[in-house]
C-alpha positions in Angstrom: -12.3 -16.7 -3.0 -12.3 -18.4 -6.4 -9.2 -19.3 -8.4 -9.2 -16.0 -10.2 -9.2 -13.9 -7.2 -6.3 -15.9 -5.9 -4.3 -15.6 -8.9 -5.0 -11.7 -9.0 -4.0 -11.4 -5.6 -0.5 -13.0 -6.1 0.2 -11.1 -9.3 -0.6 -8.0 -7.2 1.5 -9.0 -4.3 4.3 -9.6 -6.4 4.1 -6.2 -8.2 3.6 -4.3 -4.9 6.5 -6.2 -3.6 8.7 -4.6 -6.2 7.5 -1.0 -5.2 9.9 -0.8 -2.2 13.2 -1.5 -4.2 12.2 0.7 -7.1 11.6 3.4 -4.4 14.9 3.0 -3.1 16.4 3.1 -6.4 14.5 6.2 -7.3 15.4 8.0 -3.9 19.2 7.7 -5.0 18.7 11.0 -7.4 15.3 12.2 -6.5 13.5 13.7 -3.5 10.6 11.8 -1.9 8.1 14.5 -3.2 9.3 14.1 -6.7 9.3 10.5 -6.6 5.7 10.5 -5.6 4.8 13.0 -8.2 6.6 11.2 -10.7 5.0 7.9 -9.6 1.4 9.2 -9.7 2.2 11.1 -13.0 3.3 8.0 -14.8 0.3 6.2 -13.5 -2.0 8.9 -14.9 -0.6 8.3 -18.4 -2.1 4.9 -18.2 -5.3 5.4 -16.1 -6.7 8.7 -17.5 -7.2 7.7 -21.1 -8.9 4.5 -19.9 -11.0 6.1 -17.5 -12.3 8.9 -20.0 -13.1 6.0 -22.6 -15.1 4.1 -20.2 -16.8 7.2 -18.7 -15.4 6.1 -15.2 -15.3 9.6 -13.6 -18.4 11.7 -14.1 -20.6 9.9 -11.5 -18.1 9.5 -9.0 -17.3 13.1 -8.9 -20.9 13.9 -8.3 -19.8 13.9 -4.7 -16.5 15.6 -5.0 -15.8 15.9 -1.2 -16.4 12.2 -0.6 -13.9 11.0 -3.1 -11.2 13.8 -2.4 -11.3 12.7 1.5 -11.2 9.1 0.5 -8.2 9.2 -1.8 -6.3 11.6 0.2 -6.4 9.1 3.0 -5.9 6.0 0.9 -3.4 7.4 -1.8 -1.6 10.8 -1.2 -0.7 10.7 2.5 0.5 7.0 2.8 2.5 7.4 -0.6 4.5 10.4 1.1 4.8 8.6 4.3 6.3 5.5 2.7 8.5 7.4 0.3 9.9 9.6 3.3 10.2 6.5 5.4 12.3 4.6 3.0 15.2 7.3 3.1 15.8 5.6 6.4 14.4 1.9 6.2 15.6 -0.9 3.7 13.1 -1.9 1.2 12.6 -5.3 2.7 11.6 -4.0 6.2 9.5 -1.4 4.6 7.5 -4.1 2.8 7.2 -6.0 6.1 5.8 -3.2 7.9 3.4 -2.3 5.1 2.3 -5.9 5.2 0.6 -5.1 8.6 -2.1 -3.4 7.0 -4.6 -6.3 7.4 -4.0 -6.1 11.1 -5.2 -2.5 11.0 -8.1 -3.4 8.7 -9.2 -5.9 11.3 -8.9 -3.4 14.1 -10.8 -0.6 12.2 -13.6 -3.1 11.2 -14.5 -3.6 14.7 -15.9 -0.1 14.6 -16.5 1.1 11.1 -17.0 -2.0 8.9 -19.2 -4.7 11.2 -19.4 -7.0 8.1 -15.8 -7.1 7.8 -14.9 -7.9 11.6 -12.5 -10.7 12.4 -13.8 -14.0 13.4 -14.1 -14.2 17.3 -10.9 -15.0 19.3 -9.1 -15.9 16.3 -9.2 -12.4 15.1 -8.0 -11.0 18.4 -5.2 -13.6 18.5 -4.3 -12.8 15.0 -4.1 -9.1 15.7 -2.0 -9.7 18.8 0.4 -11.9 17.1 0.8 -9.5 14.2 1.7 -6.9 16.7 4.4 -9.0 18.4 5.9 -9.4 15.1 6.1 -5.5 14.5 7.4 -5.0 18.2 10.2 -7.5 17.3 11.0 -5.5 14.2 11.0 -2.3 15.8 13.2 -3.7 18.9 15.8 -5.3 16.7 16.0 -4.5 13.2 15.2 -0.8 13.7 17.7 -0.1 16.1 19.8 2.1 14.0 19.1 5.2 15.6 16.4 8.0 15.7 16.1 8.5 12.1 15.5 4.5 11.4 13.0 4.6 14.2 11.2 7.6 12.6 11.4 5.9 9.2 9.9 2.8 10.4 7.2 4.9 12.2 6.4 6.8 9.1 6.0 3.5 6.9 3.9 1.8 9.8 1.5 4.9 9.9 1.2 4.7 6.1 0.0 1.1 6.5 -2.7 2.4 8.8 -3.7 5.0 6.2 -4.0 2.4 3.5 -6.4 0.2 5.9 -8.5 3.3 6.6 -8.7 4.0 2.8 -9.7 0.6 2.2 -12.4 0.9 4.6 -13.7 3.9 3.3 -13.5 2.6 -0.5 -15.8 -0.2 0.7 -18.2 1.8 2.6 -18.4 5.1 0.5 -17.4 3.8 -3.2 -18.3 0.0 -3.4 -20.6 0.4 -6.4 -18.4 3.1 -8.1 -16.2 1.8 -11.3 -12.6 0.9 -9.7 -11.1 2.4 -12.8 -12.6 5.7 -11.8 -11.5 5.4 -8.1 -8.0 4.7 -9.1 -7.8 7.5 -11.5 -9.1 10.0 -9.1 -6.6 9.0 -6.6 -3.7 9.6 -9.2 -5.1 12.9 -10.2 -5.8 14.3 -6.6 -2.4 13.2 -5.5 -0.7 14.7 -8.7 -2.5 18.2 -8.0 -1.4 17.8 -4.4 2.2 17.2 -5.2 2.9 19.4 -8.0 4.2 22.6 -5.8 6.2 20.5 -3.1 7.8 18.6 -5.8 8.7 21.8 -7.8 10.4 23.1 -4.8 12.8 20.1 -4.7 13.5 19.4 -8.3 17.1 17.9 -8.9 19.9 20.0 -10.2 20.6 17.5 -13.1 18.8 14.9 -15.1 18.4 11.6 -13.0 20.5 8.5 -14.4 18.8 6.0 -16.7 18.3 3.3 -14.1 16.5 6.1 -11.9 14.3 7.0 -14.9 13.5 3.2 -15.8 12.6 2.7 -12.0 10.2 5.6 -12.0 8.4 4.7 -15.2 7.8 0.9 -14.1 7.1 2.1 -10.6 4.3 4.5 -12.0 2.8 2.4 -14.8 3.1 -1.0 -13.6 3.4 -1.0 -9.9 0.9 1.9 -9.4 -1.4 2.4 -12.4 -1.9 -1.3 -13.1 -2.2 -2.3 -9.6 -4.5 0.2 -8.4 -7.0 -0.8 -10.8 -6.5 -4.5 -9.7 -6.7 -3.6 -5.9 -9.7 -1.4 -6.2 -11.6 -4.4 -8.2 -10.7 -6.7 -5.7 -12.1 -4.6 -2.8 -15.5 -4.2 -4.8 -15.6 -7.8 -5.4 -14.5 -9.6 -2.0 -14.3 -6.6 0.4 -11.3 -4.7 2.1 -10.3 -7.3 4.4 -9.6 -10.1 1.9 -8.3 -7.5 -0.8 -5.8 -6.5 1.9 -4.2 -10.0 1.7 -2.2 -8.7 -1.1 -0.4 -6.6 1.4 0.1 -9.7 3.6 1.7 -11.5 0.5 3.8 -8.8 -0.8 6.4 -8.6 2.0 7.7 -11.7 1.1 8.4 -10.6 -2.4 9.8 -7.3 -1.1 12.2 -8.9 1.1 13.2 -11.4 -2.0 13.9 -8.6 -4.4 15.8 -6.5 -1.6 18.2 -9.4 -1.0 18.4 -10.4 -4.8 18.8 -6.7 -6.4 19.8 -4.5 -3.5 21.9 -7.0 -1.4 20.3 -6.3 1.6 20.7 -8.3 4.7 18.2 -10.9 5.6 18.2 -11.2 9.5 16.6 -13.9 11.6 14.4 -11.4 13.5 13.2 -10.0 10.1 11.9 -13.4 9.0 10.4 -14.3 12.6 8.9 -10.9 12.4 7.5 -11.3 9.0 6.2 -14.7 10.0 4.2 -13.3 12.9 2.7 -10.6 10.9 1.8 -13.1 8.0 0.0 -15.6 10.8 -1.6 -12.7 12.5 -3.1 -11.2 9.3 -4.2 -14.7 8.3 -6.2 -15.1 11.5 -7.4 -11.5 11.6 -8.6 -11.6 8.0 -11.0 -14.3 8.8 -14.5 -12.9 8.7 -17.1 -13.9 11.2 -20.0 -15.9 9.6 -23.4 -14.0 9.5 -25.8 -14.9 12.5 -28.8 -17.0 11.4 -32.0 -14.9 11.3 
């Protein structure tokens, strides 16, 4: 990848790392469904006018079933799973678990994206090392009871959904305008979440800190980053674009310790290191065979 792509990856990773502490703040006064709806609605405020101005939606929606299926898998379902999971899992641990997405991309690529398959034994070893890190986290840092384990499982399934969605975007919508894909994701998720969120509205207006967290979470950490993420998928493929998920856990851990006073455990550091190393190995694609 060139310097521009690496810079975009680092910016994307930093903003995504901030997602988890912001969700934790928002959950103080709001239900998970309201947090998800607020997040995607604020993102729509940014994305919809841009998409209309650039005519990014009409061609994409000529196949409505394909785009709806894609964004449900890549956006709606994982956003819900992640937010519900964070009711029981610290922000830093949630960020580390979501950072396992490249492992799932590598696994799915063996079957669904041959051009994104990991390189030989390095990929196999990378997947194995990454899952050792996940096992360490679940065995030590998520031993706080059934709810903590459930929260960790929900976050991990969210990572799997993100990976599957990345593959679907690469296969079905690689030539589609990234802005159109991002906007469609937010619109479909908004429509899906209106009724569940309406049933769990708070009795009183949330505090200023929660509202500020929701605005930043929606506009910057969701709307702006979605455009950047889909652009990277189209340019570099899902395996390399997913490296942002490998980088973002470090930011999530730092933000969690700095702003939420979360404890940084030795096993969390070792688990993060194993997942990072595994993702680096698994993200290496095999070179095409000579004709």
